[in-house]
C-alpha positions as CSV (number, residue, x, y, z in Angstrom):
1,X,0.0,0.0,0.0
2,X,1.1,3.5,-0.7
3,X,1.9,5.8,2.1
4,X,-0.6,8.4,0.6
5,X,-3.3,5.8,0.6
6,X,-2.5,4.7,4.2
7,X,-2.6,8.4,5.3
8,X,-5.8,9.0,3.6
9,X,-7.4,5.9,5.0
10,X,-6.1,6.8,8.5
11,X,-7.3,10.5,8.2
12,X,-10.8,9.4,7.2
13,X,-11.1,6.6,9.8
14,X,-10.0,8.9,12.7
15,X,-12.4,11.7,11.5
16,X,-10.1,14.3,13.0
17,X,-10.9,17.6,11.2
18,X,-8.4,20.0,12.9
19,X,-5.4,18.4,11.3
20,X,-4.7,20.0,8.0
21,X,-2.4,17.0,6.9
22,X,-1.1,13.9,8.5
23,X,2.5,13.1,7.6
24,X,4.7,10.1,8.5
25,X,6.4,12.3,11.2
26,X,3.1,13.5,12.8
27,X,3.3,12.8,16.4
28,X,0.1,11.2,17.3
29,X,0.4,12.0,21.0
30,X,0.8,15.6,20.3
31,X,-2.6,15.9,18.6
32,X,-5.2,18.0,20.5
33,X,-7.7,15.1,20.1
34,X,-5.4,12.5,21.4
35,X,-7.0,10.7,24.3
36,X,-8.0,7.2,25.4
37,X,-10.8,7.1,22.8
38,X,-8.3,8.0,20.0
39,X,-6.0,5.1,21.2
40,X,-8.9,2.8,20.9
41,X,-9.7,4.0,17.5
42,X,-6.2,3.5,16.4
43,X,-6.2,0.0,17.6
44,X,-9.4,-0.6,15.7
45,X,-8.0,1.1,12.7
46,X,-4.8,-1.0,12.8
47,X,-6.6,-4.3,13.3
48,X,-9.0,-3.6,10.3
49,X,-6.2,-2.3,8.1
50,X,-3.7,-5.1,8.8
51,X,-6.3,-7.8,9.2
52,X,-4.8,-9.0,12.6
53,X,-5.3,-8.6,16.4
54,X,-3.0,-6.4,18.4
55,X,-2.1,-6.3,22.1
56,X,-2.1,-3.0,24.1
57,X,1.6,-3.5,24.5
58,X,2.1,-3.2,20.7
59,X,1.0,0.4,21.0
60,X,3.4,1.5,23.7
61,X,6.1,2.7,21.2
62,X,3.6,4.1,18.7
63,X,4.2,7.8,18.6
64,X,4.1,8.8,15.0
65,X,2.0,7.8,11.9
66,X,5.0,5.9,10.6
67,X,5.2,3.8,13.9
68,X,1.6,2.9,13.3
69,X,2.3,1.8,9.6
70,X,5.0,-0.4,11.0
71,X,2.6,-2.2,13.1
72,X,1.6,-4.1,10.1
73,X,5.0,-6.0,10.4
74,X,4.6,-7.0,14.1
75,X,3.9,-10.6,14.6
76,X,1.2,-10.7,17.4
77,X,0.0,-13.9,19.2
């Protein structure tokens, strides 16, 4: 998948209107809207996008959009 497609899909899934543009280096934790609901939404997004289940611990190091993209390569149990 192209990075631009991933970013577009993520932007639409999160429905965050105040961000003019998501980039690979966008720090998700610095977003005004970042809260526990956003974390849950990101988990659902990643599970749907990558078609696999993740553990909460998989998201400990997710800070940027690129980190989130890299979750697709994590082997989860």
